[in-house]
C-alpha positions in Angstrom: 0.0 0.0 0.0 1.0 3.5 -0.7 -0.3 6.4 1.4 -0.6 9.8 -0.3 -1.4 13.0 1.7 -2.0 16.3 0.1 -1.6 19.7 1.8 -1.3 23.3 1.0 -4.8 24.1 -0.2 -6.7 27.2 1.0 -8.5 30.4 0.1 -6.6 32.8 -2.1 -7.5 35.7 -4.4 -7.4 35.8 -8.1 -3.8 36.3 -9.3 -2.3 34.8 -6.2 0.0 31.7 -6.1 -0.2 28.6 -4.0 2.0 25.5 -3.7 0.4 22.1 -3.1 2.4 19.2 -1.6 1.9 15.5 -1.8 3.7 13.3 0.8 4.1 9.6 -0.2 4.9 6.7 2.1 4.6 2.9 2.1 6.0 2.0 -1.3 9.0 2.9 -3.3 8.2 6.4 -4.6 10.4 6.2 -7.6 8.5 3.2 -8.9 5.8 5.6 -10.0 5.3 8.6 -12.2 2.9 10.8 -10.3 -0.1 12.9 -11.3 -2.2 15.8 -10.0 -5.9 15.7 -10.7 -8.6 18.3 -9.9 -12.3 18.0 -9.4 -15.0 20.6 -9.1 -18.2 19.9 -7.2 -20.5 17.7 -9.3 -18.0 17.3 -12.1 -15.6 14.6 -13.1 -12.1 14.4 -11.7 -9.7 15.5 -14.5 -6.0 15.4 -15.2 -4.0 18.4 -14.4 -0.3 17.5 -14.5 2.1 14.6 -14.5 5.8 14.2 -13.5 7.9 11.2 -14.5 9.6 9.0 -11.9 12.8 10.9 -12.3 11.3 14.4 -12.4 12.8 15.0 -15.8 9.6 14.9 -17.8 6.4 16.8 -17.1 3.0 17.1 -18.8 0.2 19.5 -18.3 -3.4 19.9 -19.3 -4.1 22.8 -21.5 -6.0 24.6 -18.7 -2.9 24.8 -16.4 -0.1 24.8 -18.9 2.1 27.9 -18.4 0.7 28.6 -15.0 1.3 25.5 -13.0 4.5 23.6 -12.4 4.7 20.1 -11.2 7.9 18.7 -9.5 9.0 16.0 -7.1 11.8 15.4 -4.6 12.5 11.7 -4.5 14.8 12.1 -1.5 11.9 13.4 0.5 9.2 11.3 -1.2 7.3 14.5 -2.0 5.6 15.9 -5.1 4.6 19.5 -5.6 2.3 21.6 -7.7 3.2 25.3 -7.9 0.2 27.2 -9.0 0.6 30.7 -10.3 -1.9 33.3 -11.7 -4.8 31.5 -10.1 -8.3 32.4 -11.2 -11.7 31.4 -9.9 -11.9 28.6 -12.5 -9.1 26.9 -10.6 -11.4 26.4 -7.6 -11.3 22.6 -7.1 -10.3 19.8 -4.9 -6.8 18.7 -5.9 -5.7 15.1 -5.7 -2.4 13.5 -6.1 -2.2 10.0 -7.4 0.2 7.4 -8.9 0.3 7.4 -12.6 -1.6 4.1 -12.8 -4.3 5.6 -10.5 -3.9 2.7 -8.1 -3.3 5.1 -5.1 -4.9 8.4 -4.3 -4.8 11.0 -1.7 -7.9 12.4 0.0 -7.5 15.8 -1.7 -6.9 19.4 -0.7 -9.4 22.2 -1.4 -8.3 25.3 -3.3 -10.7 28.2 -3.4 -9.9 31.2 -5.6 -12.0 34.3 -5.0 -12.4 37.0 -7.6 
């Protein structure tokens, strides 16, 4: 089993920045590429960003490309999502997950006010 725990969410204003963290434990972190997903109330959970196991490759959804940066620190078993230029449309619960979606965190809520 792998445990994933997100943190760093909160209430911010449009234009602000926020950094989410995902702490991993229980399995070898570098066995997995890792992803961030986001989910608005009543909507599907959708892909936001992915980082390869080494951290050398990253991928983004069109909605966050250029504003969000995904990274990981394998020495600390941590993954991050730096979110800049936030807008109200970024208001979601953000989840971290392994690339195969086998393991998920419980999510952290981000609210962006206008």
